[in-house]
N, C-alpha and C positions, 0 to 999 in steps of 0.2 A: 504494500500500500504506500501511497504518497502522503506525506504529512499534510494536515489540514491547512497550515499556514502556506505551504508551497502551492497547494491547490488554489488558494485565494490569489496568490501572486500570478499564477499561470492564467487564471480567469481574467485578470486585469490585462494581461498581455495577449489575450485571445489565442492561447496555446493549449492544445489538448494532447497530452502524451499518447503515443500510439501504444498498442498492446505490448509489443516487444520492448519498447522503451521502459515500460513499467516492470517488465521481467528483468531488465538490466538493473534497475534500481534495487529490486529484491535480491538479485545476485550479488551486487556490491555490498548490500547490508549484511548478507549472510557471510561473505568472505571476511568483511571487516570485523564482525563479531567473533569469528573463529580465530582471527589473528594468527594463522598458520603460515610459516615461511614457505611451505610447500605449495600453498594455495595463494601465493601473492600475485600471480599473473592471471589475467583474464583475456581471452581472445574472442572477439565478436566478429562473426562473418555475416554481413548484411549487405545485400545488393545495393547498387547505386540508386539514390532516390529514397532509401529507407529512412534517412534522417539520423545518420551516425553521429554527426557533429552535435546536433541538438540533444540526442539521446545521452551522449557522454556528459554534456554540460548539465542536463537535468539530473543525471545520476550524482554528479558532484554536488550540486546545490542541495539535493535532498539529504546527502550524507553530511554536508556542512551544517545544515539545520539540526541534525541529530548529533552534532559534535563528534562524528566519527572521522571526518576529514576537515582540514583547515584551509589547505591551499592545493593548487594543481599547476602542472606544467605540461604544455602541449608541444610535441615535436611533429613537424610536418615537412613535406619535401619541397614546397615552393612558397615564395613570399605571397603570391596571389592567394594561395590556400590559407596562409596565416591570416590574411585580411578577413577571409570568410569566418574563421574561428573567432576573430576579434569582434566582428559585427554580431555574431550569434551570442557570444558571451555578454556583450553589452545589452542586447535585447532582453536577457534574463536578469539584468541588474547586477552582473558580476563585473568587477573592476579588473582589467587585464592590461598587460603591456607586451607589445611585440618587440623582441630584442633582435633587430636586424644586425647589430654589432654589439659585442659585449662591452659593457661600460668599464671604466677604470676604477670606479668606486661603487659602493653599494647603491647609491642613487635612489635610496628609499624603496628598494624592490619589495620589501616586506609590507609596504602599504597596499599591495595589490593582492587580489584573490588568486590570480594566475599569471603565469608568464607563457609566452609563445615564442618559439624559435624554430629555425629550419634545421634539418639534419646536417646540412652542409656547414652552416655557421657553427653548429655545436662541434663538428669534427675539426674544423680548421682553427677554432679559437679555444680549444680544450684547455690550454695552459692559462687562459685568462679568466677561467670560471671562478677564480677565488673571490672575485668581486660579488658574485651572487651565491656563494657557497652557503651563506646563512639561509637563503631561500630553499636551496636543495636539501639542507639538513633540518628543515622544519619538521616538527612532529606532524604525523597524519597528512603526508603529502601524496597526492595522486599524480602519477605520471601517465600521460596519454600518448600512445604512438599512433599517429594517423597514417593509414595505409601501411600497416606494420610489415607487410611482405617485403618492403624495401630493406628491412633490417636483417639481411641474410647473415648467418654466422657459419663459417666453415672451420671446424676444429683442426683440419689438416692444413690450413693456410693461415697461420697466426698473423701474417703480414698482409692479409687480403683486405677486402672491403672494410672500411672503417666505420660506416654509419652504425652498424649493429653493435660493434665493440664500444663505441662512444656512448650509445644509449645505455648499454648495460653498466658502464662505469659511472655515468652521471646519476643513474637512478638506483644505484645499489642500496641507498638508504631509504628509499620510498617504501611506504607501508603497502602499497598496491600499485600494479602497473596494468593499464588497460590498452590492449591492442585492438585497433579497428581496421577492417579490410573488406573490400568488396570482391577481391580476387585473392583468396587465401592460398596461393601457390606461386611457385617461381619456375622459370624455364630451366634453371640449373639444378632443381630438386634439392636445394639446401633448406635446412630448417631456418626459422627466423624468430626474433624476440617475441615474447609474450605468448608464444604458442605452446600448448601442451602436447607432448609427444606420447604416443602409445604404441606398444608392440602387439602385433596380431599374427596369426598364421594365415598365409594366403598360398593356396596350391602346395601346401606342405613346406613352405619356406617362411622364415621370419621376415616381416616387413614392418617398417616404422611409418606411422601416419601422424599428420597434424589433426588434432581433435579440437574443434572450436567449442568453447564453453556455451556459446549462444549462437544459433544459426538461424538466420531469417532468409529463406529462399526467395528469389525474385518472383516465383509464381505465387507465393503467399501474398506478396505485396500487390501483384496484379489482381488477384481475386478479391482483395479488400479495397481496390481502387486507389491505393497509394501511388502506384506507378502505372505506366501504360504498357500494354502488350506490344510486341514487335512483329512486324510482317516482313519477311525476307524476299528479295527479288535478286536472284543470281543470274548474271548475264553470261551465257555460254557462247562458244564459238570454236572455230578451228584455228590452230596456230601453225603457221608455215615456218619451216626451218630449211634454209638453203646454205650449203657449205660455202666457205669463202671463195673457193675456186669454181663454184657453180657446178661441181661434178654431180651433185645429187640434191634432191628436193624431197622433203617429207612433211606431212601434216599430222598434227596430233590434236585430239579433242581436249579442250581445257578441263571439262568436268570429270573425265574418267581417267586421266593420266596418273598412274601410280608410281612411275619411276621418278625418284626424288629429283634427279638432275633435270629431267624433262619438265617435271611439275613446276619447279622454281623458275626455269627458263620460260615456260609458258606464261606464268604470272607476270614476269618482267615484260614480256611482249604485250600482254593483255592490257596493262595500264599505260602503255605508250600512246601518246597523243599523235597520231599520224594524220589520217583523213577521216571523213565522216563515216566510213565503214568500220573503223576500229572499234574494238570492244569497249574501250574506255569512253570514247565519244558517244557511242550508242547508250552506254550506261548513264552518262551525264544527261543526255537528252531525256531519257525515261525518268530519271530522278527529278529533273526540272519540271516535267509535266505533272508528276505526282505532287510536287510541292505546290504547284498552281492549283491543283484540285483541293488540297488541304487548306490553302489560304482562302478558298471561297467561303469557308465557315470558321476558320481560325485566322483572323485577319493578319496577325503579326507572326504567323508561323515562319520558321526559317530552316535553312539547310546547312549542313556541315560537310565539307569534303576533306578527307584525310589524304594528303599527298605523300609521295615517297622522299622528295627532297625539295630544296628551295626553287630550283629551276622548273621542276615539275609543277609545283604549286603556282608559280607565276603563269605558266602555260594554261593551267586550269582556270585561274582567275580571269585571264584574257578571254578564254572561250565563253565564260559566263557573262562577262561584260559585253561581248559581241552579241550575246543573246538579249541584251537590254536589261540585265539584272544588276542590282547594286551588290558589291562584293567588298568584304573586309579580308585582307590578306595578312596573316600573322605568322611569323617565323622567328627563329632565335636571333637572327641578325637585325631584326626590326626593333629600333629603340623605342618606338611608340606602341609596342605590343600590348602592354597593360591597358593603355588608353583605348586602343582599338577593341580589345575584348570587352571593356566596359561599355563602349558605344554600341557594340553588337548586342549585348545583353539588353540594352535599352530599346532595341528595335530599329536601329539606324541602317541596317543592311539586310538584304534577303538571303545572302549566302556568306558563310565564313569558310575560308580556305586556310588550312594549317598543315604543318608537317608533324609536329609532336608537342603541341602546347595546349591542346584542348581535350585531353583524355581524363586523367585522374583529377577528381575534385572540381572540374569545370562545370558550373551550374548555370544553365540557361534553359528554363522550362519551355521557351518558345521553339526549341529545336524539335522538328518533327520528321526530318529526312536526313539520313546519313549516307554519303557515298564513300565507300572504303576503297581507295585507289593507291594502296601502298604495298610494297613487297614484304613488309613486316607481318609475319603470320604466326607470331606467338599468341597463345590463347589469351594471356592477360592483356596484351595490347588490343586485340580484337574486341574482347568483351568490354574493356574500359571505353573504347571508342564508340561502340554501338549503343551502349547504355547511357550515353549523353542525351539520348532522345526519349528516355522513359520518364523523365521527371515531370511532376505536376506542380502547379501553383494554386493558391486558394481561389483565384478568379476562375480558372478553368474547371477546378473541382466542383465549383458551385453550379455549373451549367451543364456538365457532362454526366451521363448516367454511368453506372458501374455494370460491367467492366468498361473502362475508358476506351475512347477511340484509339486505334493503334498508331504508332509511328512506323516509319518505313526505312529499311536498310537495303541499299543497292551495292552489290559487290561483284567482282568477277567470280565465275563458278569454279573457284579453286577448291579441290577436295578437302583440304584442311580447314578452310574457312567454313565450308558447308557442315563439316563435322562439328565445329565449335558452335555454330548457330543452332544445330539440332538439339543441343542440351543447355543452351545459355541460361534458361530459367531454373535449372536444377542445381543443387549443391552436391558436389561429389568429393570424395576423400582425396587428400593430397599426399602422395607417396614421397617420402624423404629418401635420399641416398642412404642405404643401410649397410652396416657392418654384418656381412653374412656369417661371421664366426660367432655371433651372439646366439646363445642357446636358450637362455632364460627369457621367456616371453610372459609379459603381464597378461592376465586374463581379462583384457579389455578389448573392445572392438568399436570401430567407428560405425555409427548407425545413422543413416540418412533419414531425416524426419520428413515423411511424405504426407501431403494433405489428403490424397486420394479424392480430389475434387473432380467432378465431371468436367471434361475439357470445355464444354459449352460455357462454363463459368469464367473461362479465361479468354473469351472472345475469339480471336483469330488463331486459336490453338498454338499459342506461343511456345516455342521450344519443341514442337512436334512436327509442324508442317513447314516445308520450305517450298515456296512457289518457284517452279523451275520451268522455263519455257523450252521449246524444242531448240536444238542447235541451230544458230543463225549463221549462215555463211557470210563472211565478209565479201564485199563487192568483187574483189580481185579474184575470188575463187568461183564466182557464179558463172 
């Protein structure tokens, strides 16, 4: 339960905790009352749009009222995300400070309920943390790791990635650590901070899994109307391969190519902007038409294109502009990227074209169409990109029935991307690189909590149906 005083505060702020956020508050209370060092880490796996930021802050505020926690510190991976944490905290009446650079003096840090810093600044300025050690050594301090999967720890490489090591070092005195993630896995299969590991038997062999303490599947959020379902449109086609000496010519279907070398080569060709018959251009045309349809009832709806590099992004932006669309182009070399993202959120462009700046933590509920045109096919990158389009705001929630109207994803028919799309709304176990010599296995197992809802309750059968057209031959092959 939430304390009565906190309920009154939330009522004044027009905030109603979601069911899973209330479960998180109960979980924090139970762990803090136990005060067990073994149970000092909590991992929450909740899909994008679930409200992880607000959930963590509500949890802290409830525990602060009960005098179980006094202060908190948030670690996140980008300064733009830190700003979102700061705004959410202030909305709840919490006083916070974003430390973009470590101060030389205490600078009254203890006057704040919480501090916010990025993983990078924490790692590069580790020697300067003495100025805020009094804050980190506070009794009853909560440490929050935003997108905790970034904090990979490899015991075999002590000189490896430093973000995880820095987080562990700075937070070793905290009474509890809370990890938040929408994608609780890594492409390198390393474990990460705040994650509970369990051993199980799989096919007669010991394997180690990450076991979240609280799991909120995207399809649960879809069924309750917290987020939108996704409808996928994969553009298929034939890819032509000609040897440099023109001695041979072969064609390969994009959607069914299983040879890894050919598959990756096909995708590189598919996203190439050549002429109007290319897969990428056809995909953009269809995505643009779909966005126009959506805008007929959602006036400020917008689209996002994920490009593979800066030159590719510029080419896509030019194509969209030639079509008469307003475009915001954002990439790492753009000094005004933060301002442009803010302008886009306010509704000043129909399309946002980016390389890798609009995935984790980017919150723009008006996004309704995603065009995925990059060669990056890791599961985490794909899921982070497509789920930018699932978020709802209060205005749309008030006028749309449940289940909500879908958002749309357009992508080349790459087999790996289609596999990820087929299960995007489900939570699956994350296997860690394991020491096969381990013989003692804990009698624990990872259990996926399924709602067993009829698929009709999820609208467009999110996570199950992929709309796939017949193979469309490029003009030069017809």
